[in-house]
C-alpha positions as CSV (number, residue, x, y, z in Angstrom):
1,M,0.0,0.0,0.0
2,R,2.9,2.3,0.8
3,L,4.3,2.0,-2.7
4,H,0.9,2.9,-4.2
5,I,0.7,6.0,-2.0
6,Y,4.2,7.0,-3.3
7,R,3.1,6.6,-6.9
8,A,-0.2,8.5,-6.3
9,N,1.7,11.3,-4.5
10,Y,4.2,11.5,-7.4
11,Q,1.4,11.7,-9.9
12,S,-0.5,14.4,-8.0
13,Y,2.7,16.4,-7.9
14,V,3.1,16.1,-11.7
15,W,-0.5,17.2,-12.2
16,K,-0.3,20.0,-9.7
17,N,2.7,21.4,-11.7
18,S,1.3,20.6,-15.2
19,L,0.6,24.3,-16.0
20,L,4.2,25.3,-15.4
21,A,6.3,25.9,-18.6
22,N,9.5,24.3,-17.2
23,Q,8.8,21.6,-14.6
24,E,11.5,20.4,-12.3
25,L,10.2,16.9,-11.5
26,P,11.9,14.6,-9.0
27,D,13.2,11.3,-10.3
28,P,10.4,8.7,-10.3
29,D,12.8,6.0,-9.2
30,G,12.2,5.5,-5.5
31,N,8.8,7.1,-5.6
32,G,7.0,3.8,-6.2
33,W,8.5,3.4,-9.7
34,N,11.7,1.7,-11.1
35,T,13.3,1.7,-14.5
36,E,13.6,-1.7,-16.2
37,D,15.2,-1.8,-19.7
38,G,14.6,1.9,-20.2
39,T,10.9,1.6,-19.3
40,L,9.2,3.0,-16.2
41,Q,7.5,0.2,-14.2
42,P,5.6,0.4,-10.9
43,T,7.3,-1.2,-8.0
44,L,4.6,-3.6,-6.7
45,M,6.2,-4.9,-3.6
46,T,9.5,-5.0,-1.7
47,K,9.1,-8.0,0.4
48,S,8.0,-11.6,-0.1
49,P,4.4,-12.0,-1.2
50,A,3.7,-14.5,1.6
51,P,5.3,-15.2,5.0
52,V,7.9,-17.9,5.0
53,G,5.7,-20.1,7.3
54,L,2.9,-20.0,4.7
55,V,5.2,-20.9,1.9
56,E,6.5,-23.9,3.8
57,L,2.9,-25.1,4.1
58,L,2.5,-25.5,0.3
59,T,2.0,-29.2,-0.3
60,C,1.5,-31.5,-3.2
61,R,-0.6,-34.6,-3.5
62,C,2.0,-36.9,-5.1
63,K,2.2,-40.5,-4.0
64,V,4.8,-41.3,-1.4
65,S,8.3,-40.8,-2.8
66,V,7.1,-40.6,-6.4
67,C,7.1,-36.8,-7.0
68,Q,8.1,-37.0,-10.6
69,R,5.1,-35.9,-12.7
70,G,6.1,-32.3,-13.3
71,H,2.7,-31.1,-14.5
72,M,0.9,-32.7,-11.6
73,C,3.2,-31.8,-8.7
74,A,2.1,-28.5,-7.2
75,C,5.5,-28.0,-5.6
76,K,7.4,-28.7,-8.7
77,C,5.1,-26.5,-10.9
78,N,5.7,-23.6,-8.5
79,D,9.5,-24.1,-8.4
80,M,9.2,-25.0,-4.8
81,P,10.8,-28.0,-3.0
82,C,8.6,-30.7,-1.5
83,T,8.3,-30.3,2.3
84,D,7.6,-32.7,5.1
85,A,3.9,-31.9,4.8
86,C,3.8,-33.3,1.3
87,N,2.8,-36.9,0.8
88,S,6.2,-37.5,-0.8
89,M,7.7,-36.0,2.4
90,G,10.5,-34.4,0.4
91,G,12.7,-37.5,1.1
92,E,15.7,-38.8,-0.8
93,Q,13.5,-40.6,-3.4
94,C,11.5,-37.4,-4.2
95,K,12.1,-36.5,-7.9
96,N,11.5,-32.8,-7.4
97,P,14.7,-31.0,-8.6
98,N,14.2,-28.0,-6.4
99,K,16.4,-28.0,-3.3
100,A,14.9,-28.0,0.2
101,I,14.5,-24.7,2.0
102,T,16.2,-24.4,5.3
103,A,15.8,-21.7,8.0
104,S,19.3,-20.4,7.2
105,D,18.3,-19.6,3.6
106,F,15.8,-17.0,5.0
107,D,18.1,-15.5,7.7
108,D,20.2,-13.6,5.1
109,D,17.1,-12.2,3.3
110,D,15.7,-10.6,6.5
111,D,18.8,-8.4,6.9
112,D,18.1,-6.6,3.5
113,D,14.7,-5.1,4.5
């Protein structure tokens, strides 16, 4: 919501100064916008879309230790590893190529925000 407010505030500033002949507009980068490949894009979020605990609860319905059907495995389709909550239990025989997520993988990410 904060980024949307930044974009709306920036846009209202542009409109407020629209009748000025020479506008001195602030850079939109950092005001809810970012530049990607020369194109201005809205910044939609700065953090993970879901809490780590919720992501860990994603489960698939594969049979025990046969997580190999890529189009059927919800974890594999979403580029997520199988977890202990999955029927396959993410064990050694699980055919999902995505690595298991550990708590240490997320400890480094929390320092950036």
